[in-house]
C-alpha positions as CSV (number, residue, x, y, z in Angstrom):
1,M,-5.0,6.7,-19.2
2,N,-5.9,10.4,-17.4
3,Q,-9.8,9.7,-17.1
4,R,-11.1,8.8,-13.4
5,A,-13.2,9.1,-10.4
6,P,-15.4,8.5,-7.5
7,Y,-19.1,9.0,-7.7
8,P,-22.9,7.7,-6.7
9,I,-23.3,5.4,-9.4
10,V,-25.9,6.5,-12.0
11,P,-27.5,9.1,-10.0
12,A,-31.0,10.2,-10.9
13,A,-30.2,13.4,-12.1
14,L,-28.3,12.0,-14.7
15,A,-30.9,9.3,-15.9
16,C,-33.3,12.4,-16.0
17,G,-30.5,14.2,-18.3
18,L,-30.8,10.9,-20.6
19,L,-34.3,10.4,-20.8
20,A,-34.8,14.3,-21.6
21,A,-32.2,13.9,-24.4
22,C,-34.3,10.8,-25.4
23,S,-38.0,12.4,-25.5
24,S,-36.4,15.4,-27.3
25,M,-36.4,13.0,-30.2
26,P,-39.7,12.3,-32.3
27,T,-41.7,9.6,-31.1
28,P,-43.4,7.3,-33.6
29,A,-47.3,7.0,-33.9
30,P,-48.7,3.4,-32.6
31,A,-49.6,1.1,-35.2
32,P,-53.7,1.5,-35.7
33,S,-54.2,-1.8,-34.0
34,A,-53.0,-0.7,-30.9
35,P,-54.4,1.2,-28.0
36,A,-52.6,4.4,-27.3
37,P,-50.8,4.7,-24.5
38,L,-51.5,6.2,-21.4
39,A,-49.6,10.0,-20.8
40,V,-46.3,9.5,-19.1
41,E,-47.1,11.2,-16.3
42,E,-50.1,9.1,-15.4
43,R,-47.8,6.2,-15.1
44,S,-44.8,5.0,-12.2
45,P,-41.1,5.4,-13.8
46,L,-41.0,1.4,-13.4
47,E,-44.7,1.2,-15.8
48,Q,-42.8,4.1,-18.0
49,A,-39.9,1.5,-18.4
50,D,-41.8,-1.6,-19.1
51,A,-44.2,0.7,-21.8
52,L,-41.0,1.9,-23.4
53,M,-40.0,-1.9,-24.1
54,Q,-43.1,-2.9,-25.6
55,Q,-43.1,0.1,-27.8
56,A,-39.9,-0.8,-28.7
57,S,-40.8,-4.5,-29.5
58,G,-42.8,-3.1,-32.7
59,A,-40.6,-0.3,-33.3
60,G,-37.9,0.1,-35.9
61,P,-34.3,-0.4,-35.7
62,A,-33.3,3.4,-35.5
63,D,-36.7,3.9,-32.8
64,S,-36.3,0.2,-31.1
65,S,-32.3,1.4,-30.3
66,R,-33.6,5.0,-29.3
67,L,-36.8,3.8,-26.7
68,R,-34.4,1.0,-25.4
69,L,-31.9,3.4,-24.4
70,Q,-34.7,5.5,-22.7
71,A,-36.0,2.5,-20.9
72,A,-32.6,1.2,-19.8
73,A,-32.1,5.2,-18.1
74,L,-35.3,4.5,-16.1
75,Y,-34.3,1.1,-15.3
76,V,-31.0,2.1,-13.5
77,E,-32.8,5.1,-12.0
78,L,-34.7,2.5,-10.3
79,G,-31.9,-0.2,-9.6
80,E,-33.8,-2.5,-12.1
81,T,-30.2,-3.9,-13.0
82,Q,-30.8,-6.8,-14.9
83,A,-34.1,-4.8,-16.6
84,A,-31.5,-2.4,-17.8
85,V,-29.1,-4.9,-18.9
86,R,-31.7,-6.7,-21.0
87,A,-32.9,-3.4,-22.2
88,L,-29.2,-2.4,-23.2
89,R,-28.7,-5.7,-25.5
90,G,-30.7,-4.5,-28.1
91,V,-29.4,-1.3,-28.5
92,Q,-27.6,-0.7,-31.8
93,P,-25.4,2.6,-31.0
94,E,-24.9,3.0,-34.9
95,Q,-29.2,3.7,-35.0
96,L,-28.9,6.2,-32.5
97,P,-28.2,10.2,-33.3
98,A,-25.0,11.3,-33.3
99,E,-25.0,12.8,-30.0
100,Q,-26.2,9.8,-28.0
101,R,-23.9,7.5,-29.3
102,V,-21.8,7.3,-26.5
103,L,-24.7,6.8,-23.9
104,P,-25.4,2.7,-24.0
105,A,-21.0,2.2,-23.2
106,I,-21.2,5.1,-20.4
107,L,-24.7,2.8,-19.1
108,R,-23.0,-0.3,-19.5
109,A,-19.7,0.6,-17.5
110,E,-22.0,2.2,-14.4
111,L,-23.8,-0.9,-14.1
112,A,-21.0,-3.4,-14.0
113,L,-19.4,-0.8,-11.3
114,A,-23.1,-1.1,-9.5
115,Q,-22.7,-4.7,-9.7
116,G,-18.7,-4.6,-8.5
117,H,-17.1,-5.5,-11.8
118,P,-14.2,-2.8,-12.3
119,L,-12.3,-4.2,-14.6
120,P,-15.1,-4.9,-17.5
121,A,-16.3,-1.4,-17.0
122,L,-12.8,0.6,-17.3
123,N,-12.6,-1.3,-20.5
124,I,-15.8,-0.5,-21.8
125,L,-15.5,3.1,-21.3
126,P,-14.4,5.6,-24.4
127,A,-11.9,8.4,-23.3
128,P,-13.5,11.6,-22.9
129,S,-13.8,13.8,-26.3
130,A,-14.4,17.1,-27.9
131,D,-17.3,15.4,-29.6
132,F,-19.1,14.3,-26.1
133,S,-20.8,16.9,-24.3
134,N,-19.6,18.2,-21.0
135,A,-22.1,16.5,-19.1
136,Q,-20.8,13.2,-20.8
137,N,-17.1,13.6,-20.3
138,A,-18.4,14.4,-16.8
139,R,-20.2,10.7,-16.6
140,I,-17.2,9.3,-18.3
141,Q,-14.4,10.8,-15.4
142,A,-17.0,10.0,-12.7
143,A,-17.0,6.7,-14.2
144,Y,-13.2,6.1,-14.5
145,A,-12.7,7.2,-10.9
146,E,-15.1,4.9,-9.2
147,G,-13.4,1.9,-11.3
148,L,-10.1,3.0,-10.2
149,F,-11.4,3.3,-6.4
150,Q,-12.8,-0.3,-6.5
151,I,-9.6,-1.3,-7.9
152,G,-7.6,0.1,-5.6
153,D,-5.5,2.8,-7.8
154,L,-6.2,5.7,-5.6
155,P,-3.4,8.1,-7.1
156,Y,-5.3,7.7,-11.0
157,A,-8.7,7.7,-9.0
158,V,-8.0,10.9,-7.5
159,E,-6.8,12.4,-10.4
160,A,-9.7,11.4,-12.5
161,L,-11.9,13.7,-10.4
162,V,-9.5,16.3,-10.6
163,L,-9.6,16.2,-14.3
164,R,-13.6,16.2,-14.2
165,E,-13.9,19.7,-13.0
166,A,-12.9,20.3,-16.5
167,F,-16.5,19.4,-17.8
168,L,-18.7,20.4,-14.6
169,P,-21.0,23.5,-15.2
170,N,-20.8,25.8,-12.4
171,A,-18.6,26.2,-9.1
172,E,-21.5,24.4,-7.1
173,A,-20.7,21.7,-8.9
174,I,-16.7,21.5,-8.5
175,Q,-17.6,21.9,-5.1
176,E,-19.6,18.9,-4.7
177,N,-16.8,17.4,-7.0
178,Q,-13.8,18.0,-4.4
179,Q,-16.3,17.1,-1.7
180,Q,-16.9,13.6,-3.1
181,L,-12.9,13.1,-3.8
182,W,-12.3,14.4,-0.3
183,T,-14.3,11.9,1.5
184,R,-13.2,8.9,-1.0
185,L,-9.6,9.7,0.4
186,L,-10.6,9.4,3.8
187,D,-12.1,6.4,3.1
188,A,-9.8,4.7,1.2
189,P,-6.7,2.3,2.3
190,L,-3.6,4.5,2.3
191,A,0.0,3.0,1.9
192,P,3.5,4.8,1.2
193,S,3.7,3.2,-1.9
194,M,0.9,5.4,-3.6
195,F,2.9,8.2,-2.9
196,E,5.7,6.9,-4.7
197,R,3.6,6.3,-7.8
198,A,1.5,9.6,-7.5
199,E,5.0,11.4,-7.7
200,A,4.7,11.6,-11.9
201,L,0.8,12.8,-11.5
202,D,-0.1,16.4,-11.5
203,A,0.6,19.0,-8.5
204,T,-3.1,19.0,-8.1
205,T,-3.5,15.5,-7.6
206,R,-0.3,14.9,-5.6
207,G,-1.9,18.0,-3.3
208,W,-5.2,16.0,-2.6
209,L,-2.9,12.8,-1.8
210,E,-0.5,14.6,0.4
211,L,-3.8,16.3,2.3
212,A,-5.4,13.1,3.2
213,R,-1.6,11.8,4.1
214,L,-1.6,14.8,6.9
215,A,-5.2,13.9,7.8
216,R,-4.8,10.3,8.5
217,S,-1.0,10.9,10.0
218,V,-0.6,10.3,13.8
219,W,1.5,13.3,15.0
220,V,4.0,13.4,18.1
221,D,2.2,16.4,18.8
222,D,0.2,20.0,18.0
223,A,3.3,21.6,17.0
224,A,4.5,18.7,14.7
225,R,0.9,18.6,13.1
226,Q,0.5,22.7,12.6
227,T,3.6,22.8,11.1
228,A,3.4,19.8,8.8
229,A,-0.2,21.8,7.7
230,A,1.9,25.1,7.3
231,G,4.6,23.1,5.0
232,W,1.4,21.6,3.0
233,R,0.0,25.1,2.3
234,E,3.3,26.3,1.1
235,Q,4.4,23.5,-1.2
236,Y,0.7,23.5,-2.9
237,F,0.1,27.2,-2.9
238,G,-3.3,27.6,-4.6
239,H,-4.8,24.5,-4.0
240,P,-8.3,23.8,-3.7
241,G,-8.4,22.2,-0.9
242,A,-6.6,24.8,1.3
243,E,-10.0,26.4,1.0
244,G,-11.6,23.9,4.2
245,F,-10.4,21.0,3.2
246,L,-7.0,22.1,4.9
247,A,-8.8,23.0,8.4
248,D,-10.4,19.6,7.8
249,A,-7.2,17.8,7.7
250,I,-5.4,19.3,10.5
251,G,-9.0,18.5,13.1
252,Q,-9.4,15.0,11.6
253,A,-5.6,14.6,12.6
254,A,-6.0,15.8,15.6
255,Q,-8.9,13.2,16.7
256,A,-6.6,10.5,16.1
257,V,-3.7,11.1,19.0
258,T,-5.9,9.8,21.9
259,P,-4.3,6.7,23.7
260,P,-5.6,3.8,25.3
261,T,-5.6,4.4,29.0
262,R,-5.1,0.9,30.3
263,V,-2.1,-1.1,28.5
264,A,-1.9,-4.6,29.2
265,L,2.2,-5.1,27.7
266,L,3.2,-9.1,27.2
267,L,6.7,-9.9,27.4
268,P,9.7,-11.7,28.1
269,Q,11.2,-10.6,31.2
270,T,12.6,-13.6,32.3
271,G,14.2,-16.5,30.4
272,P,16.4,-16.8,27.1
273,Y,14.2,-14.1,25.7
274,A,14.7,-11.9,28.2
275,A,17.0,-9.5,26.9
276,P,15.2,-8.8,23.8
277,G,11.6,-8.2,25.5
278,Q,12.9,-5.8,27.9
279,A,14.5,-4.0,24.7
280,V,10.9,-4.1,23.1
281,R,9.8,-2.9,26.8
282,D,11.7,-0.4,27.2
283,G,11.3,1.5,23.8
284,F,7.4,1.3,24.6
285,M,8.0,3.2,27.7
286,A,10.2,5.6,26.0
287,A,7.5,6.7,23.9
288,W,4.8,6.2,27.0
289,M,7.0,8.9,28.5
290,Q,7.2,11.1,25.4
291,A,3.7,10.8,25.1
292,G,3.1,12.5,28.5
293,G,3.1,9.2,30.4
294,V,-0.8,9.6,30.4
295,G,-2.6,6.3,31.0
296,E,-1.1,3.3,32.8
297,I,0.6,0.4,31.6
298,Q,0.8,-3.2,33.4
299,V,3.8,-5.5,32.3
300,Y,3.0,-9.4,32.2
301,D,6.3,-12.1,32.0
302,T,5.7,-14.3,29.5
303,G,8.9,-15.8,29.5
304,Q,7.7,-19.0,31.1
305,G,6.0,-19.8,28.1
306,E,2.5,-20.0,30.1
307,L,0.3,-17.8,28.3
308,F,-3.0,-18.6,29.3
309,G,-2.7,-17.7,32.8
310,T,-0.8,-14.4,31.8
311,V,-3.8,-13.4,29.6
312,Q,-6.6,-14.0,31.8
313,A,-4.7,-12.2,34.6
314,A,-4.5,-9.3,32.1
315,L,-8.1,-9.4,31.4
316,A,-8.8,-9.3,34.7
317,Q,-7.9,-5.8,35.2
318,S,-9.8,-4.9,32.0
319,P,-7.6,-3.7,29.8
320,D,-8.4,-1.2,26.7
321,I,-5.8,-3.4,24.7
322,I,-3.2,-5.9,25.0
323,V,0.4,-5.5,23.5
324,G,2.3,-8.6,22.8
325,P,3.3,-11.5,22.9
326,L,6.9,-11.5,21.1
327,R,7.7,-15.1,19.9
328,R,6.0,-16.2,17.2
329,E,3.9,-19.6,18.7
330,L,2.7,-17.3,21.6
331,V,1.1,-15.2,19.1
332,D,-0.7,-18.4,17.4
333,E,-1.7,-19.7,20.6
334,L,-2.9,-16.1,21.7
335,S,-5.2,-16.0,18.2
336,R,-6.7,-19.3,19.5
337,M,-8.1,-17.7,22.6
338,P,-11.0,-15.4,23.2
339,T,-10.2,-12.0,24.8
340,D,-13.5,-10.6,25.6
341,G,-13.1,-8.1,23.0
342,V,-10.4,-6.8,24.1
343,P,-8.1,-5.7,20.6
344,V,-4.4,-7.2,20.7
345,L,-1.5,-5.9,19.0
346,A,0.3,-8.9,18.2
347,L,4.3,-8.2,18.2
348,N,5.1,-10.6,16.0
349,Q,2.9,-12.6,12.5
350,A,0.5,-15.3,13.2
351,S,1.1,-18.3,11.3
352,Q,-3.0,-18.5,11.0
353,Q,-5.9,-16.5,11.1
354,A,-7.5,-15.6,14.4
355,M,-10.3,-17.3,15.9
356,S,-13.6,-15.3,15.3
357,G,-14.4,-12.6,17.6
358,T,-10.4,-11.8,18.6
359,R,-9.9,-8.5,17.2
360,M,-6.5,-8.8,16.6
361,Y,-3.6,-6.6,14.6
362,Q,0.4,-7.4,13.7
363,F,3.0,-5.7,13.8
364,A,6.5,-7.1,12.9
365,L,9.8,-6.5,11.6
366,S,9.4,-9.2,9.4
367,P,12.4,-10.2,6.5
368,E,9.1,-10.6,3.9
369,E,8.5,-7.1,4.6
370,E,11.9,-6.1,4.3
371,A,12.5,-8.1,1.4
372,R,9.9,-6.8,-0.8
373,Q,11.0,-3.3,-0.3
374,I,14.2,-4.4,-1.5
375,A,12.6,-5.5,-4.6
376,D,10.4,-2.3,-5.2
377,R,13.3,-0.2,-4.5
378,A,15.4,-2.2,-7.1
379,Y,13.2,-2.2,-10.0
380,D,12.5,1.3,-9.5
381,M,16.0,1.6,-10.1
382,G,16.0,-0.3,-13.4
383,L,17.7,-3.2,-12.0
384,H,15.2,-5.8,-13.0
385,R,17.6,-8.9,-13.3
386,V,19.2,-10.4,-9.5
387,I,21.3,-13.4,-8.2
388,A,20.9,-14.1,-4.8
389,L,23.3,-15.7,-1.7
390,V,21.2,-16.0,0.9
391,P,21.9,-18.3,4.1
392,E,20.9,-21.9,4.8
393,S,17.8,-21.0,7.4
394,D,14.6,-20.5,7.6
395,W,15.2,-16.4,7.8
396,G,17.3,-16.7,4.7
397,A,14.3,-18.9,2.8
398,R,11.6,-16.4,3.6
399,S,13.8,-13.5,2.5
400,M,14.4,-15.0,-0.8
401,L,10.8,-16.2,-1.9
402,A,9.3,-13.0,-0.4
403,M,11.9,-11.0,-2.9
404,A,11.7,-13.2,-5.8
405,E,7.9,-13.3,-5.5
406,R,7.9,-9.3,-5.5
407,L,10.5,-9.1,-8.0
408,Q,9.0,-11.4,-10.3
409,A,5.3,-10.0,-9.6
410,R,6.7,-6.6,-11.0
411,G,8.2,-8.1,-14.2
412,G,11.3,-8.8,-13.2
413,R,13.8,-12.3,-13.1
414,V,15.7,-14.4,-10.5
415,L,18.7,-15.6,-12.7
416,A,19.9,-18.2,-10.0
417,S,20.0,-18.2,-6.1
418,R,22.7,-20.0,-4.0
419,T,22.7,-21.0,-0.1
420,Y,25.6,-20.5,2.0
421,D,26.6,-22.2,5.3
422,P,26.0,-19.3,7.8
423,T,29.5,-20.9,9.6
424,A,31.5,-20.5,7.1
425,R,34.7,-18.1,6.3
426,D,35.3,-19.0,2.3
427,F,32.1,-18.1,0.3
428,S,34.0,-18.7,-3.0
429,G,31.9,-22.0,-3.7
430,P,28.3,-20.5,-3.8
431,I,29.9,-17.3,-5.4
432,R,31.3,-18.9,-8.1
433,D,28.4,-21.2,-8.8
434,V,26.0,-18.4,-9.2
435,L,28.2,-15.8,-11.3
436,Q,28.8,-19.1,-13.3
437,L,32.5,-18.9,-13.3
438,D,33.1,-22.8,-13.5
439,A,31.1,-22.7,-16.6
440,S,33.4,-19.8,-17.9
441,R,36.7,-22.4,-16.6
442,D,34.6,-25.3,-18.0
443,R,34.5,-23.5,-21.6
444,H,38.4,-22.6,-21.1
445,R,39.6,-26.1,-21.0
446,E,37.2,-27.5,-24.5
447,V,38.8,-24.9,-26.3
448,T,42.3,-25.4,-25.3
449,R,41.5,-29.2,-25.7
450,A,40.7,-28.5,-29.6
451,L,43.4,-26.0,-30.0
452,G,46.1,-28.4,-28.1
453,T,47.6,-24.9,-26.9
454,R,46.9,-23.1,-23.7
455,P,45.7,-19.6,-24.5
456,H,45.7,-16.6,-22.0
457,F,42.6,-17.0,-19.9
458,Q,40.8,-15.1,-17.2
459,P,37.5,-16.2,-15.9
460,R,34.6,-14.4,-17.1
461,R,31.3,-13.9,-14.7
462,R,27.9,-14.0,-16.6
463,N,26.9,-10.6,-18.0
464,D,23.1,-10.6,-17.8
465,V,23.1,-9.8,-14.1
466,D,21.5,-6.4,-12.9
467,F,22.3,-6.8,-9.1
468,V,22.8,-9.0,-6.6
469,F,20.6,-9.8,-3.3
470,L,22.4,-10.4,-0.2
471,A,20.7,-11.5,2.7
472,A,23.6,-11.8,5.7
473,P,24.2,-10.5,8.8
474,A,27.1,-8.0,9.2
475,S,30.3,-10.1,10.1
476,T,29.0,-12.4,7.1
477,A,29.1,-9.3,4.8
478,R,32.4,-8.1,5.6
479,Q,33.4,-11.2,4.1
480,I,31.1,-12.0,1.1
481,K,31.6,-8.5,0.0
482,P,35.6,-9.1,-1.1
483,Q,34.8,-12.1,-1.6
484,L,32.4,-10.5,-5.1
485,R,35.2,-8.5,-5.4
486,F,37.7,-11.2,-6.3
487,H,35.4,-13.0,-8.4
488,F,35.1,-10.3,-11.0
489,A,31.5,-9.0,-9.6
490,S,32.9,-5.7,-8.2
491,D,31.1,-3.5,-11.0
492,L,27.6,-5.4,-10.1
493,P,25.8,-3.3,-7.2
494,V,24.9,-5.2,-4.0
495,I,21.5,-4.6,-1.9
496,A,21.5,-6.3,1.4
497,T,19.1,-6.9,4.1
498,S,19.7,-4.7,7.0
499,R,21.2,-7.0,9.2
500,V,24.0,-6.0,7.2
501,F,24.6,-3.3,9.3
502,D,24.5,-4.8,13.3
503,G,23.5,-1.0,14.6
504,A,27.2,0.5,15.9
505,A,28.7,2.5,13.4
506,D,32.5,1.7,12.4
507,A,33.9,2.9,9.6
508,R,37.1,0.8,10.0
509,R,35.5,-2.3,10.6
510,D,33.0,-1.6,8.1
511,A,34.9,-0.4,5.0
512,D,34.5,-4.1,3.0
513,L,31.0,-3.3,3.0
514,E,31.5,0.4,1.1
515,D,28.3,1.0,-1.3
516,I,26.0,-1.7,-0.4
517,L,22.7,-0.2,-0.4
518,Y,20.3,-1.6,2.4
519,P,16.6,-0.5,4.2
520,E,17.2,1.3,7.7
521,M,15.1,2.6,10.2
522,P,15.1,6.2,11.0
523,W,15.5,5.2,14.6
524,V,19.1,4.4,13.2
525,L,19.5,6.8,10.3
526,D,18.4,10.0,12.1
527,E,20.9,12.6,13.1
528,T,18.2,15.4,14.3
529,G,15.2,15.7,15.1
530,P,12.3,14.0,17.4
531,I,13.5,10.2,16.4
532,A,17.5,11.0,17.1
533,Q,16.8,12.9,20.4
534,V,14.7,10.1,21.9
535,R,17.3,7.4,20.6
536,E,20.0,9.5,22.2
537,D,17.9,9.9,25.6
538,V,17.2,6.1,25.6
539,S,21.1,5.2,24.6
540,R,22.1,7.0,27.8
541,L,19.4,5.3,30.0
542,W,20.3,1.9,29.1
543,P,23.6,2.2,26.9
544,A,24.7,-1.5,26.9
545,T,21.3,-3.5,25.8
546,H,20.8,-0.4,23.4
547,A,23.8,-0.8,21.9
548,R,23.3,-4.6,21.5
549,F,19.2,-4.7,20.5
550,P,18.9,-0.8,18.7
551,R,16.1,-2.2,16.2
552,L,14.2,-3.6,18.9
553,Y,14.1,-0.4,20.9
554,A,12.4,1.5,17.6
555,F,10.1,-1.9,17.2
556,G,9.0,-1.3,20.7
557,F,8.9,2.4,20.6
558,D,6.6,2.1,17.8
559,A,4.5,-0.4,18.9
560,Y,3.2,2.3,21.4
561,R,2.9,4.9,18.7
562,L,0.5,2.8,17.2
563,L,-2.0,2.6,19.9
564,P,-4.0,5.9,19.4
565,V,-4.8,4.2,15.6
566,L,-6.2,0.9,16.8
567,A,-7.9,2.6,19.7
568,N,-9.7,4.9,17.4
569,D,-10.5,1.8,14.6
570,G,-8.0,3.1,12.3
571,I,-7.7,-0.4,11.2
572,A,-10.0,0.7,8.1
573,S,-8.3,3.6,7.0
574,G,-4.6,2.9,7.8
575,P,-3.7,6.2,8.9
576,L,0.3,7.0,8.5
577,I,2.6,7.3,11.3
578,E,6.3,8.8,10.8
579,S,8.2,7.0,13.4
580,A,11.3,4.7,14.7
581,T,10.9,1.7,12.5
582,G,9.4,3.8,9.4
583,E,6.3,4.8,7.7
584,L,3.7,2.9,9.3
585,Y,0.3,2.2,8.1
586,V,-2.6,-0.4,9.1
587,R,-3.6,-3.1,6.1
588,P,-7.1,-3.7,5.9
589,D,-6.2,-7.3,7.1
590,G,-5.0,-6.0,10.2
591,T,-0.9,-6.3,9.6
592,V,1.2,-3.7,9.8
593,G,3.4,-2.3,7.6
594,H,6.5,0.1,7.8
595,R,8.1,1.4,4.9
596,M,11.9,2.0,5.7
597,R,14.3,4.2,4.7
598,W,17.5,3.5,2.5
599,A,21.1,3.8,3.7
600,R,24.3,3.2,1.7
601,F,27.6,2.7,2.9
602,D,30.1,5.6,2.2
603,G,33.5,5.4,4.1
604,G,32.2,2.5,6.2
605,V,29.6,4.4,7.7
606,P,25.5,4.2,6.3
607,T,24.5,7.2,4.6
608,P,21.0,7.9,4.0
609,A,20.4,7.1,0.3
610,E,18.9,9.4,-2.5
611,Q,15.8,8.5,-3.9
612,P,15.9,6.6,-7.4
């Protein structure tokens, strides 16, 4: 649908316009037995509305509908929702003059929006029409936009406001509309998926959304911010947002880069998790140094598992924010502790909600996040039916569940899934099973028995599959992919989790992974640019641990990059950060999403993959 937009619901000017339209019709004389009503100007608006309802009760169908509509407009203006609903209940649109018949639907939709019921409102609204006045079409577009904003459909809400301009009377009204659009964009949650959906919309709508992205992003430095602004101006030349709003966007972005000055970093530095903890720490420090080394970072060891005393020691130093811990069970423990109002960026996902009063954000390289992105990518490629091979492990189960839920929510189907033993070397059993090759052999045996001869036979796999979802580390995937080919599935696309690549490019070793598609981090994929430069610097400083944990270095790097957003209360607006693990954004519930890029094995080496 092409009509939508944000607006203050039923502004007084619009309600007054409705009253004027109604009052232009002749008013019936009161019955002889009824006293003449007071002049309208002598009554309060509420008394006027009540008097109109009284008159309507004794009037014929046409006059009753007209008077009720006029009363409803007044009640709406006064915020008397229930009275407005009662007034509209008796309005018969067919009894109204032709130019007013759309007004009851508009008022009902606006009332539903005022009560927070966007779906009924969107169902009530008619599409704009040449049969309606410009003012009526402008109200319809405004109501569409508000409904779409309320359900979170940001791209189409913006489109509705853009389309609304065609019905506005002058440049001043258009400027007001654009200012309202911009204000809503600065307040609305942003996510990368919104920009993907907007690709089908017009350039003006896309330009507004990209301008909001620019304003709400966190930039490495002022030069990067100015380069992005110049790129926007060139790509959207002639866009209405270039006049004034672009400067505001640059200013908004400039306000989002102030990091906290005292950071408590809680990571394992000893014990069994010391090596991963140190990789995260070094990535964090690399981002801090790149940002100029402003402020103080104090590292606290959580390797011995005693968290309460560690947190109390950190709080005694009055930090601006606590970052960590890394292990999930410690995040759960911290979520139950008071932190004296100090916000926390946990580096894993808690299994429960944080206690009241604890400001906890959660950033994790979770299998669920990745699996949902795989489902979205497959569906967008037209691959809607999947078979899956996942390990018998918690990681495999979580990946499978998240992928299946997202694919099915979008309309896809999981045809079959099988688990495999992660320690095995032969995966032919689950592969034959998921491809239904054993069923093909069973059918051949039945035909052989029926005919009494052995006809030529080649097993056939099921033919209703669009792609294979593979959750496997690189060493296992190198064995499964050739076995899929052996079992007649060489033509099926394989989309894998990021563990399919261990971070060390080796074309000869990974030749069997050819053509596998998987989500990857810019830290691994980028060959040039600031992220690639930092990665090379880190690799020179810590070659052994970086080769072993490249994605954990990226994770630590991005944890620091998030701090300016969280320190500036960016939770509500969800700024976007182009960074090492992908495009980061803060959801309203405090979890941090990261939209990864896509890679495909080409010549045994991961290379950037095009968007579908």
